[in-house]
Phi, psi and omega in degrees: 000143184293160187291347180287354178248336186276075184216352187231011185285225187302122173058058181297332177298318181298320181296327184275353178236003184302324181246031182300140182271056181252151190289339178212168186291331180296319178293324177295319178294321178295320177299316179297320179296319179295320176301317180297313184292314187280333174285337176285341180224064182298132180094348180276148176295164185304314180299320180292322180290323183283325171097334179207172186292323182296314180292323178295317179296321177296322178295314180295324176295323178297313180293334182268354184288121181292343179278350177263130176237162179297325179287330173294321177297322184270351186301317179295320178294319176302315181297319178294324176297317178300321178294319178293322177295319180295326181281340179279138182267354183269166170300148181254123175265125178257107184267118178257137179199156179243141176223165181240143173244116187258135181231151177253110184229146175290328178238078185295341181297337178290337178257308183120192189227159178250309182195173175251146178227161174267109184265035181103200181230149171289171180298329181282358179093001180282142179294142180258089182274123183241132174265123185276134175274135179168188179231158177244148178228127175247116188241152172240115184250123178274128177226157173277171179291349174268356176096009179279122181284123180270343178132175179280140174252345178195152177203141179228130178244135178201169177217172184240135176282329178209128184254129171233128182295162181299322181295323178293322180292328182295340179288340185249337185209147175278114185300331182289345179266355181270130177302143183299330181295341181264003182255156175294333179291355176298343180299330179297320180287322179298315180294322178298315181294318180293321180296320181289324176294328181282308186288320176075012178223071186300331182290341180270347190261144173233119181271117186247130183204165182272194189293338180295337181266011178286077186235126184296325179298327178293321178299317181292320180295319178300319178295319181295325181275354179074027180245179185244159177218157177215106191232141174282137189269138170234341184258128177275086189284164172292144179227148176295143182293135176299159183297329183266009182283148178282138186297332183285354179289341178073216183292144178247157180237156183297315184297325179294318180290324177293321179296329180283344180287144180284154175291134183273327182175196179228160182212143179254130179244148181273134178237115181070207186276318191232021185229143176233155177230136179259138182230146167282144181233136173216162176209155180204139174272123186229132175283111187261135182262149176291165176304154186303318183285355184235015183287342176281337183264327185239153182260160174298153181233135173271105185241157179254130179251136180238134177236136174234119184237129185295143175260123181050062182291151176293154185281345187271003177206158180298145180288153174290124176213086180262134169239115183246151175233142183207158170254014173283150176290131177229106184248346181207180183297320181299319179293322179294317179296321178301318180292325176296319179292324177295318180295326179299335178287350178302335180297340178300327178295322177295320179295319178301316178293327177295321178298320178298317186278313185271315182285311181263358174051051183296335182277359179261004179296146180255010177299145195255353181233159180295323181297316180292320180296322180299318179292320178297315180294325176298318178294316180297326180299320179293317179295319180295320177301318183295321176298313180297320181297316179300316182298312186281331179295324179294335178275324183286317182221076184294335183274002181296156177288142183298332182295339180285345185233319183264156177279158177304322180295319179294318180295315180298321180293316178298321180289327176293318177298317183292324180293334181279351181277150176292326179235107183300148178254336180275091181263339178230136184271072177236159181296322180299321178297317181291322179294325177298322178295321175297314182296325180294329173295335180263009176108003178288134186270337177058041174282165188301322185256012177288145175293168178300156180302144178256181184296326185297308182290333179290314181290327174294317181295321179297320179297315178293323180299318180291327175295318179294320179299321177296318179296319178296318180297320179294320181294323181286338179277343185286132181262136177264138183228000000 
């Protein structure tokens, strides 16, 4: 069986900490114990997940230990992700995205800040500008082309001591003249480089990201590393003049050349459960020039631009208008449509962050410093990945054996629950059947026309499943006399 399924069987906690970058075995055992405790109670605070004062105190000591780092916590998961990527035969999509975790603290300076917002107006009409306390996470999530998450390949946690918006900075300095290494956006390049060092097969990987990653330095780094990228465009860059262009036209831009290209065809994409949208599709290979202030450092790139524009869009929402740039070969409509479908999977990164925030309630932690929160969020990321992995694996390979994904304890508990029913529900021994039983514990109705279970009912079901397993274990230990 391919590696996109071999991730949750016997002792999944052990697999995710086997190569943990922690300084001694005691810390590795504590990490495994914390994974076990907190994955059994997703969304519960640390004291509730640990169960008693001794275990809670050990958890807090772990997060406060200066020898423990967030990358040490994730090192084992990174190694396991690399193994799953190597075992998968499909192209690997590396989804990069940034998210914020907001906290309410009496002393926010111990954590730091993310951004400022306008929280309304005072009575006198003055704007009420509020600086939010919190942390930021930039993650790279490896998924298959079917959408199964294989795990994180890179992650960066940081906070800001003082936040100034981009518009405020532009008043003092031209951003295009600042080296990328001095910008916060350098994280896109760092994650790309770390992901390629981890996976070790750059030719198989495609880095997919939204408009924030439309950075010329990232395009050049991908070429240097021999990997591919697929990025949504926001900057109308300079382009070399076509051979048939008139000289008096002067400088040319990418959007103008893309607009001049003919539409290649149309494609229908599914939106939600019962709705489809049709889009016109075109593509063009354009020689793209670096920004004016960086033309001595970087060379022109021959990149392919793809545009998808909605046909007769509904009036109640903005029309689909995607402009993508890639260094992948695109020679016909089928290849362009394939890249559009790959970019649509970028939303999986947003779903992963939602699982961290809503399912594992990462923003409800009461830890008081940025260092402790970074380690906590790294741990929560592994637990959130497993919930997401279970949900998507049942859709990608529903006929797989449950042992390839679930632990023996989870399978035994589900079978015990089913044996106690007057009418059994587990009629086929497949992973999809077992996951439905987990989801039903979380409120999934399993009607004939219901969509497959989502992350919400899965994380609720896992929490109840572990409570039931504890009850069964207590019952079997009780002696009758």
